[in-house]
C-alpha positions in Angstrom: -42.9 26.4 -31.6 -43.9 23.5 -35.2 -41.1 21.4 -36.4 -40.0 22.2 -40.0 -40.3 18.7 -42.4 -38.3 17.3 -43.9 -39.0 14.8 -47.1 -37.3 11.5 -46.9 -37.0 11.6 -50.8 -35.5 15.3 -50.4 -33.0 14.3 -47.8 -32.1 11.3 -50.0 -31.6 13.1 -53.3 -29.7 16.1 -51.3 -27.2 13.9 -49.4 -26.9 10.8 -51.7 -27.4 11.6 -55.9 -24.7 10.8 -57.8 -24.0 11.3 -61.1 -24.1 13.6 -63.7 -27.1 15.8 -65.5 -28.1 13.3 -68.8 -28.9 10.3 -66.0 -31.0 12.6 -63.9 -32.9 13.5 -66.8 -32.8 10.2 -69.2 -36.5 8.1 -69.0 -38.2 11.2 -67.2 -42.1 10.7 -66.5 -45.1 13.1 -65.5 -45.3 12.4 -61.8 -49.1 12.0 -62.6 -47.5 8.7 -64.8 -45.6 7.8 -61.7 -48.5 8.0 -59.1 -50.4 5.7 -61.9 -48.0 2.9 -62.4 -47.4 2.9 -58.8 -50.9 2.2 -57.6 -51.7 -0.5 -60.2 -48.7 -2.2 -59.0 -49.7 -1.6 -55.1 -52.9 -3.3 -55.7 -51.8 -6.2 -57.3 -49.1 -6.6 -55.1 -52.3 -5.7 -51.9 -54.3 -8.5 -53.1 -51.4 -11.1 -52.9 -49.8 -10.8 -49.6 -52.2 -9.6 -47.1 -49.6 -8.7 -44.4 -48.4 -6.1 -47.7 -48.8 -2.4 -47.1 -48.8 -0.3 -49.4 -47.7 4.1 -48.6 -46.9 3.3 -45.2 -46.2 5.8 -43.1 -42.7 6.8 -41.1 -41.7 10.0 -39.3 -39.3 10.9 -36.8 -38.3 13.5 -34.8 -34.6 14.9 -34.0 -33.1 17.9 -33.8 -30.3 18.9 -36.2 -27.9 22.3 -35.6 -30.4 23.3 -32.4 -33.3 23.2 -34.8 -36.2 20.7 -34.7 -37.4 18.7 -37.2 -40.2 15.7 -38.4 -38.4 13.3 -41.5 -40.8 12.4 -42.7 -42.4 10.2 -45.5 -44.9 7.1 -47.0 -42.8 3.8 -48.2 -44.6 2.8 -51.2 -44.9 -1.0 -50.6 -43.6 -3.4 -47.4 -44.3 -5.7 -45.5 -42.8 -5.2 -41.8 -44.3 -9.3 -40.8 -41.3 -10.4 -43.2 -37.9 -11.8 -42.3 -36.4 -9.4 -43.0 -38.7 -6.5 -43.5 -39.3 -6.1 -46.8 -39.3 -2.3 -48.0 -40.2 -1.7 -52.0 -39.5 1.7 -53.5 -41.5 2.0 -56.7 -39.7 4.0 -59.7 -41.6 5.0 -62.9 -39.4 5.3 -66.0 -39.2 5.0 -69.9 -35.9 3.7 -69.6 -34.5 0.6 -69.8 -34.6 -0.5 -65.7 -30.9 -1.5 -65.8 -29.6 2.2 -67.2 -32.1 3.9 -64.9 -30.8 2.3 -61.8 -27.3 2.8 -63.1 -28.3 6.3 -63.0 -30.2 6.8 -60.0 -29.4 3.6 -57.8 -26.9 5.8 -54.9 -30.2 8.1 -54.5 -32.9 5.0 -54.8 -31.3 2.8 -52.1 -30.5 5.7 -49.8 -34.4 6.9 -49.9 -34.8 2.6 -48.8 -32.2 2.8 -46.7 -33.4 6.1 -45.3 -37.0 4.0 -44.3 -35.2 0.7 -42.8 -33.2 3.2 -40.9 -36.6 4.7 -39.5 -38.6 1.5 -39.3 -35.8 0.3 -36.6 -36.3 4.1 -34.9 -39.4 2.0 -34.0 -38.2 -1.6 -32.9 -39.4 -3.1 -36.6 -37.0 -5.7 -38.5 -34.3 -6.5 -36.2 -33.5 -9.5 -38.2 -33.0 -7.2 -41.2 -34.5 -5.8 -44.5 -35.1 -6.8 -47.9 -34.3 -3.6 -49.8 -36.4 -4.1 -53.4 -36.2 -1.3 -56.2 -38.5 -1.8 -58.7 -37.8 0.4 -61.8 -42.1 0.1 -64.3 -42.9 1.6 -67.2 -45.6 4.0 -66.4 -47.6 2.3 -69.8 -46.4 -0.4 -70.4 -45.9 -1.2 -66.4 -43.4 -3.8 -67.8 -40.6 -4.1 -64.5 -37.1 -5.0 -63.5 -36.6 -5.2 -59.8 -33.0 -5.0 -57.8 -32.9 -6.1 -54.3 -30.0 -5.4 -51.2 -30.0 -6.9 -47.8 -29.1 -4.7 -45.5 -28.7 -5.1 -41.4 -30.9 -3.4 -38.5 -27.5 -2.3 -37.6 -26.1 -0.3 -41.3 -29.8 1.1 -41.6 -29.4 2.7 -38.7 -25.8 4.0 -39.1 -26.8 4.9 -42.2 -29.9 7.1 -40.7 -27.2 8.6 -38.7 -25.0 9.6 -41.4 -27.1 11.1 -43.6 -28.3 13.2 -40.5 -25.2 14.0 -39.3 -24.5 15.3 -43.1 -27.8 17.1 -43.1 -26.8 18.7 -39.8 -22.9 19.8 -41.0 -25.0 21.4 -44.2 -27.6 23.3 -42.0 -24.9 24.6 -39.0 -23.0 26.2 -42.5 -26.5 27.6 -43.4 -27.2 28.9 -40.9 -23.5 30.5 -40.1 -23.7 32.4 -43.5 -27.4 33.9 -42.7 -26.2 35.6 -39.5 
């Protein structure tokens, strides 16, 4: 039997999105603009830091409400040799980065914390994680970043709590379908 896939970005948005509709639409960009800006920043960073990885894949098999899933995604940038481990998420926006962060921080931090929890399950990050959100303008590549530290214990607890919340929704949905 094949496991259904759950993208980390979807899970972060589904469980942790906060705010109003205005915040979601403000400063939006087209997907191809985000990819182009992200690649430009990643190329610059990869050239400066030897252990820096771009688009590092992560995957975790989980069972939620008797269903098998694979939680997966790609960390935009990370350095698993750093202490604490660096995890970066790139977000492209035309909005002022401070406003973009205020409107979407819960979801964006959730994505980075989920990646930290998943790396922790791989045995990476015992010394904790430096989480960095990098907001970038799609044309000028001007950017501003926000950082926080997350312990390995907190990352694991966040991952478990997020999956538990999703499992509750899956159980309700399955009962509704029955």
